[in-house]
C-alpha positions in Angstrom: 88.6 112.6 99.5 85.5 114.5 98.3 83.0 112.5 100.3 81.8 114.8 103.0 85.2 114.9 104.8 86.0 118.0 106.9 88.5 120.4 105.5 92.1 119.6 106.2 93.7 121.3 109.3 97.2 122.0 110.4 100.2 120.1 108.9 100.8 116.7 110.3 103.7 115.8 108.0 106.3 118.3 106.7 109.2 117.4 104.6 111.9 119.7 103.3 114.5 118.7 100.7 114.5 115.1 101.7 117.1 112.8 100.2 117.8 109.1 100.6 120.9 107.9 98.9 122.2 104.3 98.8 125.8 103.4 98.0 128.3 106.0 96.7 130.3 106.8 93.6 129.4 104.7 90.6 126.9 102.6 92.7 125.0 105.6 94.1 121.3 105.3 93.9 119.1 108.4 94.7 116.0 106.7 96.0 114.6 110.0 97.2 115.9 113.2 95.5 114.9 116.4 97.2 111.3 115.8 98.2 109.4 118.7 99.9 105.8 118.4 100.9 103.1 119.1 103.5 100.2 116.8 104.5 97.5 118.3 106.6 95.4 116.8 109.3 92.4 115.1 107.8 93.9 114.6 104.4 94.1 111.3 102.6 96.9 111.3 100.1 97.7 108.7 97.5 101.3 108.1 96.4 101.6 106.6 92.9 104.3 105.8 90.4 106.0 103.0 88.5 107.8 100.2 90.2 111.2 101.3 91.5 110.3 105.0 91.6 110.8 105.3 95.4 107.2 104.9 96.8 108.1 102.4 99.5 111.3 104.3 100.3 109.1 107.4 100.7 106.8 105.7 103.1 109.7 104.2 105.1 111.6 107.4 105.4 108.7 109.8 106.1 107.4 107.4 108.8 110.8 107.1 110.4 111.2 103.4 109.7 114.4 104.3 107.7 116.9 107.1 108.1 117.3 109.8 105.5 120.5 111.0 104.0 119.7 114.7 104.3 116.8 117.1 104.7 114.2 117.4 107.4 111.0 115.5 108.3 108.6 116.6 111.0 105.5 114.7 112.3 103.2 116.9 114.4 106.1 119.3 114.8 108.6 116.6 116.0 111.7 116.4 113.9 112.4 112.7 113.4 116.1 113.1 112.7 116.6 114.6 116.1 115.2 111.6 118.0 117.4 108.7 119.4 116.3 105.3 118.0 114.4 104.3 121.1 112.4 107.6 121.3 111.7 107.4 117.6 110.3 103.9 118.0 108.2 105.0 120.9 106.9 108.1 119.0 106.1 105.9 116.0 104.2 103.4 118.2 102.1 106.2 119.9 101.4 108.5 116.9 101.5 106.3 113.7 99.7 103.4 112.4 100.8 101.0 109.6 98.8 98.9 107.1 100.6 96.5 104.7 99.7 94.6 101.6 100.4 91.3 103.4 98.3 92.3 106.4 101.1 91.3 108.8 98.7 89.6 111.2 100.0 87.0 113.7 98.3 83.8 112.6 98.1 82.2 116.1 96.3 85.2 117.5 92.6 86.1 117.2 91.5 89.4 115.6 91.1 91.0 119.0 94.5 89.8 120.1 96.1 91.1 117.0 94.5 94.5 117.4 95.3 95.0 121.1 99.0 94.1 120.6 100.3 97.6 119.9 98.5 98.9 123.0 100.0 96.1 125.2 103.5 96.8 123.8 103.1 100.5 124.7 102.1 99.6 128.3 98.3 99.9 128.2 96.7 97.7 130.9 95.4 94.4 129.4 91.7 95.1 130.3 91.8 98.6 128.7 93.7 97.3 125.6 91.1 94.5 125.1 88.2 97.0 125.5 89.6 99.4 122.9 90.4 96.5 120.5 86.8 95.2 120.7 85.5 98.8 120.3 87.5 99.5 117.1 86.6 96.1 115.6 82.9 96.8 116.2 83.3 100.1 114.5 84.9 98.4 111.5 82.1 95.9 111.2 83.9 92.9 112.7 82.1 92.7 116.0 81.1 89.1 115.4 84.6 88.1 114.3 86.7 89.2 117.2 87.6 85.7 118.2 88.5 84.5 114.7 92.1 83.9 113.7 93.3 85.4 110.4 93.0 82.1 108.5 89.3 82.1 109.3 88.7 85.5 107.8 88.4 86.7 104.2 91.1 88.9 102.7 89.0 91.9 103.1 88.2 91.1 106.7 91.9 90.5 107.4 92.7 93.9 106.0 90.0 95.4 108.2 91.7 93.8 111.2 95.0 95.3 110.0 93.3 98.7 109.8 91.8 98.3 113.2 95.3 97.5 114.6 96.7 100.7 112.9 93.9 102.8 114.3 93.6 101.4 117.8 96.0 103.9 119.4 94.3 106.9 117.8 97.4 107.8 115.7 98.1 111.1 114.1 98.6 109.4 110.7 98.2 106.0 109.1 100.7 104.9 106.5 99.3 102.2 104.1 101.5 100.4 101.7 99.4 98.8 98.9 96.5 98.1 101.2 94.4 96.5 98.4 97.3 94.8 96.6 96.2 91.2 97.7 92.5 91.8 97.4 90.0 91.0 94.7 87.6 93.6 93.3 85.1 93.1 96.1 87.7 93.3 98.9 89.3 96.4 97.2 85.9 98.2 97.1 85.4 97.2 100.7 88.7 98.8 101.8 88.1 101.9 99.7 84.7 102.4 101.3 86.3 101.9 104.7 89.0 104.5 104.1 86.4 107.0 103.0 84.3 106.3 106.1 87.3 106.5 108.5 88.3 109.9 107.1 84.7 111.2 107.3 84.0 110.0 110.8 87.3 110.4 112.5 89.2 112.9 110.4 91.9 110.3 110.0 95.0 111.4 108.1 96.3 108.8 105.8 99.1 108.3 103.2 98.3 105.4 100.8 100.9 104.0 98.5 99.0 102.3 95.7 99.1 101.2 92.0 95.3 101.2 91.9 93.7 104.2 90.3 90.4 103.5 92.1 92.1 103.8 95.4 93.8 107.1 94.3 90.5 108.4 93.1 89.1 108.0 96.7 91.9 110.3 98.1 92.0 114.0 98.4 95.0 114.3 96.1 97.7 112.1 94.5 101.5 112.5 94.7 103.1 111.1 91.6 106.7 109.9 91.9 109.3 109.2 89.2 113.0 108.4 89.9 112.8 109.5 93.5 111.1 112.8 92.8 107.6 114.2 93.0 106.3 115.1 89.5 103.2 117.0 88.5 
């Protein structure tokens, strides 16, 4: 992201010879085939490639949502494969944020209630969780929408709430899966500008799976995938 962002720092994500294989024998599918990479603190990295190339599998495996078949993945020096499921879930909740194409907001909750939810789940006192949720929503330009439910917000505003929820716990990294996929041109530009701003102000590390070349152009670099591999 060449928009006044600070230089990247120490590695946040390290992957060594990462494989994800489904099935066996004649039905074996190599969804990830020997991926090695490093993503440094403060980097915003796009992941692009044709449908079925393994982009979402990459996100799921490197974030610990799915197990890998072999290899090694470290997040902030913590090897995910060595963690029991409960500790892995706790680590993910404390150190990672997630943004999805479909926003994944709970329709019966207000913007503030959606954003504070990860903090409440991790044991943050309710008053502190609400204060932090209101603070991050204000920072993302939604200070006057904190009591609105998702159906009362535009697509771009809903994605801002989703980003606020991902950022509320000050994660080491945010994983975003097609964050502009459901947005029109205006909403897409809004989210791109927000990603640039978050990186510049907070040195937020992000990995963004996208089909959109405009989104990729806003990132520091682009990882291109084909048939489960990184290609140049």
